[in-house]
N, C-alpha and C positions, 0 to 999 in steps of 0.2 A: 106481283104474283108470288105465292108461297113456293120457294124453290124446292121444297121437299116433294111437291107434287109433280114437278116437271118431268122426272123420269118416266112415271106411268103415262103421262100425257103423250110424251114422245113415242113410246111404244105403241100406244093405241092409235095415234095419228097416222103412223106409217104402216101399221099392220105387220110388223116384223115377225117372222116365224123362225123357229129353229130349223136349220137346214144344213145339209152337208156340202152345199155348193162352196167353191173356193171364194176367198175374199176378193181375189183379183182375177180378171181374165188372163189366161195363159196363152202367150203367143206361140205359134208353131213355126212361123217363118218371119224373116225381117219385114218390117212394115206393118205387121199385124198390130192391132190394139191390144195392149196388155203387157205383162211382165214374163220373165222366164219362170219356169216351174220352181226353181230354187228360190228366187226372190219372192214369188207369190206365197210359198209356204213359210219362208222366214218372216216376212212382214205380217202375214196372217196370224202367226203364232201370238204375237203381242196383242193384236186386235181381238183374238179369241179370248185371251185371258182378261181383257178389259170388258168382255161381253158386248162388244161393239157389233152393230148390224153390218150385213154385207150390202154395200151400196150398188153394185151392178144390177141387182134385181129390181131396184127402185126405178130404173129407167122405164119400166113398164107403166109407171104412173106418170101421165103427162103433166100433172100438177106438182110433182115432187121437185123441190129445189134444195139440194143438200150438198154441203162441201165438208171435207174432212182433211185436216193436216195430221201427219204422223212423222215423228222424229225419232230415229233409232240410232243413238250413239253406240259404238262398239263397247265402250266402257262407261255407260251411263244409262239412266232410266229411260224407258220408252214413254213417250208422251203423245197423246192424241187429243185434238180439239175438233169437235164436229158442230156444224151449225145447220139448222133447218129453218127455212122461211115459212112462217105461218101468218098469212095476211100481209101486213106491212112491216112486221118485225121478225127477228130471228130468235130462236131458242138455241142456246149454246150448251154443249155437254163436253166437259174436259175430264180426261182420265190419265193417271200416272201409275206405272208399275214400279216395283222396288228393286229390280234386278239389273243386269247388264244386257242390253239389247243384242249384243253380238254373241252372247253365250246363253245363259238362262235368264230370260226377261223378268222372272220373278212373278209376284202376285200383285193384284190391284190394291193400292194403299191410299189412293186419293181420288175422289170424284167431286166434280162441281157441275151443277145444273143451274143455268142462269137465263133469264129473259133479257135480251139486249134492249136498251132504250130505242125510241124512234130515231133519235139522232145517230146513235151508234149503228143502227141498222142501215140507215142511209149511207153512212160512211163505208160500211162493209159492202153494200151494193156498188159503190163507186170503185172500191179497191178491186172487186171481182171484174167489173167492166173494164177497168184499165189494164188488167192482166191479160185479157183476151185468152182466157184459159183453154178453151176448146180448140184454139189454133196452135197451142204449144206442142212441140214434139214430146213424146213420152220420156225420152232421155236425150242428153247431150253427149258431147265427145269426151267429157272429163269423167274418168272412172279410175278407181283404185281399190286398194285393200284397206281394211279397218276403217278408220274415219267415222263418218256419220251419214246416214241416209235420210233424205228429206222427201216425203211423199205427199202429194196433193191429189185427192180424188174429188170429182164433182158429178152431180146429176142435175140436169136442167133440160126442159123441153124434150123429154124422152131420150136423152143422150147421156151416156156415161163416158168419162175420160179419166185417165190417170197420168200424172207427171211425176217423175222421180229425178232427183238431182243428188249427186254424191258431193258431200262437203260443200254445201251451197254457200256458206259464208266464207269460203276459202278459194284460192286459185282464181282470183280475179272475177268476183261476182258481177262487177260492172261490165267487163268484157263478155261475160257469159249471159248478159242481159237478164240478170236475176233480180234487179231492183224491185220491180212490181211483185214478183214472187215472194221475196223476203219481206216486203211491206205487209203483205197479207198475213204471213206467218207471225210477224211481230205484233200486228193488231190482235190476232186471235189469241196469242199467248198472253198479251197484256190484259185482255178481257176475261181470260179463263180464271183468274184469281188463284191458280195453282200455287202452292207454297214454294215450289222449286222450278227454276228455269232449266231448259235443256243444257246439259254439260257433258263433256267427254274427258275422261281422266281428270276430273275436277276443274277443267277449263270451261268457262261459260261460252256457249255457242251463239247466244243472242241476248 
């Protein structure tokens, strides 16, 4: 497929409209689905500059199956990779900003729109299934300042869910049961063909 046409196809397929809705649901009490107001606004700033769609509204479509990873290093570029299933294959959209995600995330400098092969789409399905995404808690007990934020959103069968992990590749990712989480991120980054991998202070994160 001609990759130059994939952007318009994605927009038409999902019927995304301009909206003032937040990018993430904002929780009002412990146990609610969503993020704090501060986190929702911070993470949403990068997605807005990437002109990314708001995924929570897609849960109204019973046929929508969309996942998006977002990596926000304090001292590094914001990177997002989104996949949408169409038939038996996935369309992948990758975006990178040129600023520092913990301060001014900058502007969109790199975009990639790719149709995954049937084989890669099957592998992606297996990675998502192994993750048990909708059973994961939104956050774990490991939190800190600076570092890097790893966010995974998903919509499937009229459900939306978001998972965030601070410094997912550090502080004992195996003990934190992040192997399947990181395998999905690694696969999507590999398939994105972005020219730069996520890094923080010049140190590669993956």
